[in-house]
N, C-alpha and C positions, 0 to 999 in steps of 0.2 A: 237823875236816875235819867239820861241815856246811854251812857259808860254802860250799865249796868242791861239794856234794850238790849246795847251791840254786842253785849261780848255773848249772851244772851244767841240774840241769831248767829255769830263765832261757833257755835257751838251746836250751834243745829244743822245749820250747812259741811254738807260731805266739801272735804278742803279748800275751809277756813274762807274769808273773806272773799278772796283772788276768786270765786265762782259768782257770787255774787256781783261782781264789778268786772269780773269779763270779756273784753267783747268778743268773742268766741261766739261766733252761735252754731249747731251742726245739725244738720240731717241729710238724712238722702233725697237723691236726686238722681233722674237719672241721664247718660251723654249721650246723648245730637248727632257729637259733633266735635273733630278731633281740628282745630287750627294749624297747628305745627303738637314739635315734642314737648311744651310745657305752656300748651294752654289747650283748653277743652273748651267750648259750649253744651254745657246740660237745660235741663226743662223741670223750674223749677214743682212745687208743687203745685201755684198758682199757675200752671202750663202756660210760664214767661221764662223764655229765656234766656240765661246770663250767661255768659263769658268772664272763664274764670283761669287765674296764673296762674300755675302750682308753684309755692309758696317757695323760699331759699334753692332752688336748683336753676339754668340755662343753662338749653339747647341748644346746634348749634340752631344758626340758619336757617333755612329752605335751601339759596343758595352757594349755603359748607357744608365740606363733604359733612357726613355724618348724617344732616339734617335732614337729610328724607328718612334715613334709618333711627332716624331719630323717632320721628313723627308716626312711623309708622310704628315703629311698638308700644308709643301709646297706647294709639289706633288696638289695637292685639289689648293690651291690657284690659281696657276701659269699657271703647264700645258701645253701645248700644247697652251698657250694660248699672244694674241700680249703682251707684258709689254710697260715704260717704263725705259728705263731704265739715269741713274744719272752714268757716270763714273769717280768715282774719283781721285785714279789709278787702282798703278798697284806692290801688295808684290811680299814680295822674290820667287813666284813659279809661276812670272809669271800669273797666274789670272788675272783682274779687280775687283779692287776693283770699290762696287756697289753701288745706291739704288733701288729698284724692285717698279712702281707707276702699277697699273690698277687702269683704270677710277680717275687718282688725287688717288688715298691711298697709301700711302704706306705699301708695302708685308713688310719689313725690323719692322716697327710699330706693325707692327699687327700679326709679330709671336711673338712681345714681350710682348704683351698687353695680348694675348693670353694663355698665358704661355710655351707656347713653347719653347722662348726661350732667353737668359741673357742680357742685358747689357752687351756689354767689356769693358770695365770701363779702361783700355790698348789705345782704339782708339776710345774716346766717344769724338764727335762733340756735338751733338744735343741733349743737357742736357734735355730735357724735356722726353725721355729716359724713365729716371731713373720715373718719375710717371708712364709709361702703365709700368714699371716690381713692382711696388710696389703694382699699381692694381690687377695686377694677383695673387700678390703674397698672400695681403688685402683677396680676394678673392676663394683661394685658385689653382688658376688652370689652366691647362696642369702639367707641373713637379712640380709645385707650390703642389697636392695635394701629392703629393711622403711621404714617411716619413723622417723624415729629412739624416739620413743613409746615403740613396740615390741619393739626393740631393750637389753629389759635382758638383760644376763650372768647366765645361771643360776645358778650361785651367788649375785646379788642376789636372785632370782625365790626360789631357793628357803629363805634368810634372810624375806622378806615376808610369805610364804606359809606358812611353819612353826606349826604348828597349836603356841599354849602351854594 
């Protein structure tokens, strides 16, 4: 009997069971702050501020070359705007890890394609982001116009500058 019910549920749901058990939740929120190039604060429908770390990307740190420009680029795209957030999970700091969209366009992808962010390979799920990074690199967009010596990956920068 359970098997028949499960088949029926699968047939009724678009995308099958993946929709039923997916950890992703999406809703519209307003961006009320931009912390850096890959982190924003949003106001939820319950009027709570939620910190969101953009999934699969990493931008230069504030004191790193291009860090302030990455923050400004993200701010120009999303500050005070209504965005759709696709929540994936939480990180060790309690921040929501998510993807942001405006009018169906991925902000995470735009940050990479415009050269303001690198693909964070350690957490990469959407391999097509690598094509966007290659595009930005080939066209010397954003941080890719910096001299090679200044293009240190943010995760390497943090490792080098971690207080012991």
